[in-house]
N, C-alpha and C positions, 0 to 999 in steps of 0.2 A: 503494499499500500504506500508507504514512503517513499519507494521508488518513482512510483506513477505521480505522486503529488509533487516531488522532487524536479520531475523531468524539465519545467520551462526554466527553474534556475540551473540545472546543469548544462542546458543548452546555451545559457547566456554566459557563462563560466567558459565552455568548449568554444565559443565564437569569440572569446576576448573581451566580451562587452563590460564585464565586471570581473575583478580578479579572483573573488572568491564568495561563496556565499553557504549560509548554514539555514535550514529549515528545521523548526521544531515544531509539534504537535503534541497537544495534551487534552485528554478528556477530564470531566468532572470527576470520575472514579479515579483517576490517576494514571492511567494507561498512556504511554510517552514513547513517542518514535523522534529520533535526529537522525538527519541526513546531511553531509556537508561536502564541499567540493573547492578546488582551486586553492588561491594563497592567501595568507595573511598580510604578505607585504611583497611586492614586486621590486622596490628599490629601497633603501641602498642595496639589499640583498634579499634574493627571493627566500622565502619561507612559507611551509606548507600549514595551511589552515587545519587547526584540531579543534575539538569540542570544548578544550579549556580555555580557548581565547576569549578575551574580553574586547567587544565591542562598544564604541562610542555611540550611544542611543540617540543622541541629538535630542530631536523634539520628542521622541517618546519619553524623555524626561518629564515632559510636562504631566503626562499621565500616570506613569509609574511613580514618580516621586511628589512633585508639588500638588497635582489634585488630589493625591492620597493625603498628604500632610495637611492640607485646608480642610478636606472634608472630615479628618479626624478630629482636629483641631475644633471645627463645627459640632461633632458629635460629642465631645467633651465639653461642650458650653463655654468654650474659650472665644469663640467668634460666632457671629450670624451671617450667614451666606447673604442676607437681604439688606444688612447694614452698610454704609461706607467703610472704604478702605481706611478712612481717617480715624476709624475706631483704633486701630493698630498704628497707622501712620500720621497722628497728628499734624506733624510739620510738612505733609505732602501739599505742595504749591501753597507755601506758607505766607508768602508776600501776597495772595489774591484771596484771602480767605472767603471773600462774598462773591467774587465772580468766576473762580477756576472751576472749568467742567471737571476737572480730575478728582474735585474732592468730592463731587455726586457720585462717583464710581462705586458700584458695589463689589463684593467678593465674587456674588454669582455673574452680575455683568463680566468680569474679567475671565472667569473660568468660561464662560459662553462665549468669548469674543464678541460682546454686544457693546462695544464701546466705540469713541471716535478715534482711539488712538492709531497710528501707523502700522503696518506690517512690521517694519523692522527701521532701526536707525543704526548707523554704524558709531555706537557708543564709543568703541574701543579708540576712535580717532581724537578722542577729545581728552586724552590723558591716560597716565598709567598707574593711577592710586585706584584701588577699589572702592576705598571710602569715599573718595572724591567723586568717581564716576556714579555710586550710588546717589551721593548728593545732586548731582547733575539730572539724573532720571527724576527724581522726587521735585526738582524746583523748574525743570523745563515746561515752558508754555508750549506743549504739544500741539502741533497741525490737527486742524480738525478734519474728518473726513466720515464717509459712511462705513460701518461696521465691516471690519476685515478680520481675518485670522492674523493676529499681532502678537510678536514676542514681547512687546512693552507691555502687555496684559499680564503675561506670566513673570516678568522681571519685578513688576510690582506685589505681586503675590508673593514671590521669593522673599522680596523685602519684608512685606507684612509678616510672613512666617518667623523669619528671624527677628522680628520687634517681639513677636508674641512669645516666642520659645526663649528667648534671650541668647541663642546661640546661632552659629551658621548653618546653612543647610546640610551641610557635611557632617553635623554633629548628630542627625537625626538618625534613629537605630534603623539600619537596614539588613536585611535577611541575607543569607550567604548567596553569592553569585550577584550582588547589585552594590554597587559603591559608585562615590563621587570620583575615586582615584583606583584605577584597576589593581586588583589583587593578584594578578597574574601576568601570562605572556598578553600582548595586547595587539589587536590588529592596527595597520598603518592606515593612515586616511590620507590627508593630502599633502604634498610638497607645497608648504606655505610660504607664498611670497613676502608677506608681511613679517613673517617669524624668522625666515631664510632656513627652513629645516623640514625635513620629512616628520610628521606629526605622528606621534606612536605612544599610546600611553598617556597623553594631554589632550585635552579638549579640544575639538576641531572649530568649534564656534568661536568667533574671534571676541564677541562681545562678553560670552561666558567666561572666556580666557581672561579677559581684563578684568572680570569683575572678580576674578580671584579662582575661578574654576569652578565653583558651584554655584548656579544660578537657577533660575524660577525656571527658565524656559530651556535650557540645556546644561548637559556638565555629567550626567549619569553613565556610569558604564556598566555592562552585564555580560554575563554569558548565556548562552542559549538556554542552560537550566535554570539560572536565575530569573530570566524573563517567564519561562514557562512556570515555575513555580509562583510567580506574581499572578499569571493568567488562571492557573488552578484555583488560588486563593478568591479570585471574583466569582468562577463556577460554582466550587461549594461553599462559598460564603465564608470560609474560614478568614479570608482576607479583608473582609469589608462587613461594616453592619448593615443590617436591612435600608436605615436611612441612606447610607454612602452608596448602596447599589443602586436605590430608586434615584439618587441623584444623577447617577453616571449613566444609567439606562434611559432617563426622561428626557426628550427634546425641549429645549430652551430656547433656542434661537436657530430657527429652521432645523438644519440635519444635525445641529451641534446640541449635547448635554453638557452637563458640568465637566468639562476638560476633554472630552471625546468629541469623534464624530459617531453619528449613528447612521446605517445603511442609507444610501440615496442612490439614483442611478449614475452609473460613471465612476464611483469612487473607487479607490485603490483596493477594497478588499474583495470586488469581484461581483458578480451578478447571481451566483449560486446559493450565498448564504442566506439566511433568515433575515425578515425584518429586525429581528431582534438582535442584531449584531453590531458592536460597537468596534472601534479602531482608531489607530493613529500612526502615523508615518515620522520619520526623522529623516534630515537632508542627508545624512552620510549614507543611506540606503538601509535604514532599519524600518520595522513595521510590528505591529501586534494588534491582533484581532481576535475578539472573543464573540461566539455565537452562541448566546444563553439557550436560545431553543432547542439547538442541536446538541449542548452541552460540550461544545470543543471550541478549543482556541490555537491559533498558530500563530508563530514569528517568524518571518522573513528577516534574516541580518546579513548585510553584504557591506562590503567596502567601496562601493561605486563611486567614492569620489578619489579613489588612488588611483594613479599619484596626481591626478588633478579634476576638479569639478567641469573644467571647461572640454566636455567631450559627451559626445551622446552615449549614455549608457542602455538606454532602454528600458530604466526602472519604471517610467510610468507605466508602460504596457507589462512588464514582468510581474508587477504586485497583483492585478487583478487575475493574471493568467495562473499564477500560483494560489491566490485565493479559490479560482473556480475547481483547479485541480485537486486542492485539499478535498473540498467538500464532495467531489466525486469520488474520491478514493475512501473517505473515512467516515461518511456521514449516511445515516438514515434519513427519511423525510423528518421535518422537524415536527416535535409533538404538537 
């Protein structure tokens, strides 16, 4: 079954479109399959990919780390999702207390990307001090626009989490196989022109790196088994409370839930999964999908940006092809 599900990724590796790929599938009952092919690095030396390699999860950090942190803090009564971020960050836009729209944004708004904030901003170009860059994010008068998927939303959520807990995001307890700094061999990402080296074991996202490595929008690393353990915790309820599960499954802003995307036509999870499927992707070539109706989850982990993002890897077509292949190989009709 795993060979059938992995076939699209195997072809992408064989064709040289991506250096390496790992596919993991897990059920609610704990059955697990893993298949991989290719290389963890092409340069400066070729390195075979193994099951023990840690991937830079990029924006999958938003759902595995930050969304989970925010929802757990809400579960504990330490924040209210429908209250403004200023409950945790009273100095947000502190020089325009009455007029700044950022002061009216709620935790739920940011989780669902239902804000006026831009998709991304090269924060790393404004300096090299993480504390100063956090202050810049908090005091900047962000340009207004229609709601879009925004890294800034999750940078703010990360800062809010730090304020509430009194510690950096990397102090949050994480299970084996998930960490803000890899605990074993790491998969290479890009030959970064800004940092002047091939990135391996340090976060690919420039803003996350400039903010200290652990930020609300990126910075988490994981092994395939670490990601699958997290996914199984959602399927069997051991990793999230009923309120947390409702938040991540319930549509809040179009196809978005709290942190996640829910199945919509043409999405990266493919067309074969049930309507009760949530997922998220990462820029480095990662992704995680959880089909609650089929009690099935899968993660596709690749290093598609190695050695450069400036080439066509075919990842946009590969992800749904793998999702459809997983459903065809492993699942019965949804209950």
